C-alpha positions in Angstrom: 102.7 125.3 58.2 99.3 123.7 58.8 100.6 120.1 58.5 103.3 120.8 61.0 100.8 122.2 63.5 98.5 119.2 63.0 101.5 116.9 63.5 102.6 118.7 66.7 99.0 118.8 68.0 98.6 115.1 67.4 102.0 114.3 69.1 101.1 116.5 72.1 97.7 114.8 72.5 99.3 111.4 72.2 101.9 112.3 74.8 99.3 113.6 77.3 97.2 110.5 76.8 100.3 108.3 77.4 101.2 110.2 80.6 97.6 110.0 82.0 97.3 106.3 81.2 100.7 105.6 82.8 99.7 107.5 85.9 96.4 105.6 86.2 98.2 102.3 85.7 100.6 103.2 88.5 97.8 104.3 90.8 96.0 101.0 90.2 99.2 99.1 91.1 99.5 100.7 94.5 98.2 98.5 97.4 94.9 99.6 98.8 94.8 100.9 102.4 93.3 97.6 103.6 96.1 95.6 101.9 99.0 97.3 103.7 100.2 95.6 106.8 102.0 96.7 110.0 105.2 94.9 111.0 106.9 95.1 114.4 110.4 94.4 115.6 111.5 94.3 119.2 114.8 96.1 120.0 116.5 95.8 123.4 119.4 98.0 124.9 121.6 94.9 125.3 125.0 94.2 123.8 124.9 93.0 120.3 126.1 89.5 119.4 129.2 89.4 117.3 128.4 86.3 115.3 125.8 88.1 113.1 123.3 85.2 113.6 120.7 87.5 115.2 118.2 89.8 113.4 119.7 93.1 112.2 118.9 96.6 113.5 118.2 98.6 110.4 120.0 101.9 110.0 116.9 104.1 110.5 116.2 102.3 113.8 119.9 102.7 114.9 119.9 106.4 114.0 116.7 107.1 115.9 117.9 105.3 119.0 121.3 106.9 118.8 119.5 110.3 119.0 118.0 109.0 122.3 121.5 108.1 123.5 121.3 104.3 122.8 124.2 103.0 120.8 124.4 99.4 122.0 121.1 97.8 121.0 120.1 94.4 119.5 117.1 93.3 117.6 115.6 90.2 119.3 113.0 89.5 116.6 112.8 89.7 112.9 109.9 91.8 111.3 106.6 90.2 112.5 103.3 91.1 110.8 100.8 92.2 113.4 97.3 90.5 113.3 94.5 92.5 111.8 91.1 93.2 113.4 89.3 89.9 113.4 92.5 87.7 113.4 94.0 86.1 116.5 96.6 88.3 118.3 100.1 87.9 116.9 102.8 86.7 119.3 105.5 89.1 118.5 108.2 87.9 120.9 108.7 85.0 123.3 110.8 87.1 125.7 113.9 85.0 125.5 117.3 86.6 125.1 120.4 84.4 124.9 118.5 81.4 126.2 117.2 83.3 129.3 113.8 84.8 130.1 113.8 88.5 129.8 110.2 89.1 130.7 106.8 88.0 129.5 105.8 87.2 125.9 104.7 90.2 123.8 101.5 90.1 121.7 100.2 92.7 119.2 97.5 93.5 116.7 96.1 96.3 114.5 93.1 97.6 116.4 91.8 100.2 114.0 92.1 101.7 110.5 90.8 105.2 110.7 88.9 107.1 107.9 91.8 109.6 107.7 94.2 106.9 106.6 95.8 106.1 110.0 96.5 102.7 111.5 96.4 102.1 115.3 98.2 99.2 116.9 98.4 97.8 120.4 101.2 95.7 121.9 101.2 94.2 125.4 103.3 91.9 127.6 107.0 92.4 128.6 106.5 91.9 132.3 104.0 90.6 134.9 102.6 94.1 135.1 101.8 93.8 131.4 102.8 97.3 130.2 101.2 98.1 126.9 101.7 100.3 123.9 98.1 101.3 123.2 96.9 103.3 120.3 100.3 103.8 118.6 99.4 105.4 115.3 101.1 105.3 111.9 100.1 106.6 108.5 98.6 103.8 106.5 101.0 104.1 103.6 103.9 101.9 102.6 107.1 103.1 104.2 105.5 104.7 107.3 107.6 103.9 110.4 108.1 104.8 114.1 109.7 103.7 117.3 107.7 103.2 120.5 109.3 103.0 123.9 108.2 100.5 126.5 109.0 101.0 130.2 108.3 97.7 131.9 108.6 99.2 135.3 112.0 97.8 136.3 113.2 101.3 137.2 116.5 101.1 135.2 117.7 100.5 131.6 117.1 96.8 131.9 113.4 97.4 131.8 113.3 99.5 128.6 112.4 97.9 125.3 111.8 99.5 121.9 109.3 98.5 119.3 110.0 99.5 115.7 106.9 99.7 113.6 106.8 99.7 109.8 104.0 99.7 107.3 104.5 97.6 104.2 102.8 95.4 101.7 101.2 92.1 102.8 103.9 89.4 102.7 102.9 86.5 104.8 100.6 85.5 107.7 101.5 85.7 111.4 103.6 82.7 112.4 102.6 82.4 116.0 99.2 83.4 117.4 97.2 83.2 120.6 93.7 84.1 121.6 
């Protein structure tokens, strides 16, 4: 009986050590808070193109906007990584839709990473009055997401824009920047 108990005890200890080591390894593989990035995508309540040559509106974005009564929307940008503090502001969108000016270019950046694991972002542009999304906050973990509404002051649906925000791993650098 004693050899069986010794064997079971050794197996249990080995299993516990294996599980702990695996968990530590997985924890070490997770990106640190500073290494996750915020991505933005501009969505407009305009008719979608049929060709499929434009950026897609992901299902989670479409569902959230449908709850707000918006079923006909189009993404006018792909996911764009926002500049971090200390980097030049990212140009998120040039404000051109179907070859026509929709408004003013949109720029954005991460302005703060709080001690409690939150990330704050600012985006501005859209119209000459330069409406802004200031202090939009997301959890600083991969997969966090939200949609912000921008009212450019036009007074009707043509002046509403949506910004989908998503936290993910660092993939690339901003493509277009300004001071």
